[in-house]
C-alpha positions as CSV (number, residue, x, y, z in Angstrom):
1,M,105.6,29.1,-29.6
2,L,103.3,26.5,-31.1
3,R,100.3,28.1,-29.4
4,T,101.2,31.6,-30.5
5,L,101.8,30.6,-34.1
6,T,98.5,28.7,-34.2
7,E,96.6,31.6,-32.9
8,D,98.3,34.0,-35.3
9,V,97.4,31.8,-38.3
10,V,93.8,31.2,-37.2
11,K,93.2,34.9,-36.3
12,S,94.9,36.3,-39.4
13,S,92.9,33.9,-41.6
14,A,89.6,34.9,-39.8
15,L,90.4,38.6,-40.7
16,E,90.4,37.5,-44.3
17,G,87.1,35.7,-43.9
18,Q,88.6,32.2,-43.9
19,E,87.8,30.0,-40.9
20,L,90.5,27.4,-40.3
21,D,90.4,24.4,-38.0
22,P,92.7,25.3,-35.1
23,A,93.6,21.6,-34.6
24,A,94.7,21.3,-38.2
25,V,96.7,24.5,-38.1
26,R,98.4,23.3,-34.9
27,S,99.2,19.9,-36.5
28,S,100.7,21.6,-39.6
29,I,102.9,23.9,-37.5
30,A,104.0,21.2,-35.2
31,R,105.0,19.0,-38.1
32,R,107.0,21.8,-39.7
33,L,108.7,22.6,-36.4
34,G,109.7,18.9,-36.0
35,M,107.5,18.3,-33.1
36,D,105.6,15.0,-32.4
37,V,102.3,15.3,-34.1
38,G,100.8,12.0,-32.9
39,G,97.1,12.3,-32.4
40,L,96.8,15.8,-34.0
41,A,94.4,16.5,-36.8
42,P,95.7,16.3,-40.4
43,A,95.8,19.5,-42.3
44,D,94.3,20.2,-45.7
45,R,95.9,22.2,-48.6
46,D,94.4,25.5,-47.5
47,V,95.8,25.1,-44.0
48,E,99.2,24.0,-45.3
49,G,99.5,27.0,-47.6
50,V,98.6,29.5,-45.0
51,V,101.0,27.9,-42.5
52,E,103.8,27.8,-45.0
53,M,103.4,31.5,-45.8
54,M,103.1,32.5,-42.1
55,L,106.2,30.5,-41.1
56,D,108.2,32.0,-43.9
57,A,107.1,35.5,-43.0
58,T,107.9,34.9,-39.3
59,R,111.3,33.2,-39.9
60,N,112.4,35.7,-42.5
61,Y,110.9,38.9,-41.1
62,D,114.1,40.8,-41.6
63,K,114.5,40.0,-45.3
64,K,112.9,42.1,-48.0
65,P,110.3,40.1,-49.8
66,A,111.7,39.4,-53.2
67,E,109.4,38.7,-56.2
68,E,109.9,35.0,-56.1
69,R,109.1,34.9,-52.4
70,L,105.9,36.9,-52.9
71,F,104.9,34.6,-55.8
72,G,105.5,31.6,-53.6
73,W,103.2,33.1,-51.0
74,H,100.6,33.6,-53.6
75,A,100.9,30.0,-54.8
76,N,100.6,28.8,-51.2
77,L,97.5,30.8,-50.5
78,S,95.9,29.9,-53.9
79,P,97.0,26.4,-54.6
80,T,94.8,26.1,-57.7
81,S,96.1,29.3,-59.3
82,E,99.4,29.7,-61.0
83,S,102.3,31.1,-59.0
84,R,103.3,33.6,-61.6
85,P,101.0,35.8,-63.6
86,Q,101.0,35.1,-67.3
87,A,102.4,37.7,-69.6
88,A,99.8,39.2,-71.9
89,T,100.2,38.2,-75.5
90,H,99.5,40.6,-78.2
91,N,98.7,39.5,-81.8
């Protein structure tokens, strides 16, 4: 399962033009699955965000993505952006 999820995250990100370190992806997934991560590479924010989104999508594949869930994915994939679009203000 760890190998499959790692490959899914790395390959999905590559399709989007983002090259992720497979060792960092594996480390992040292993930690989230409660596996021993001794000796594995630490993951940066980009890896953590993609892994969080992919694990949520995988674990909750049978649930309709609600607005809050989609905004959470957006926040995970764009950690420097706001998770919710700002409402336009009119003067």
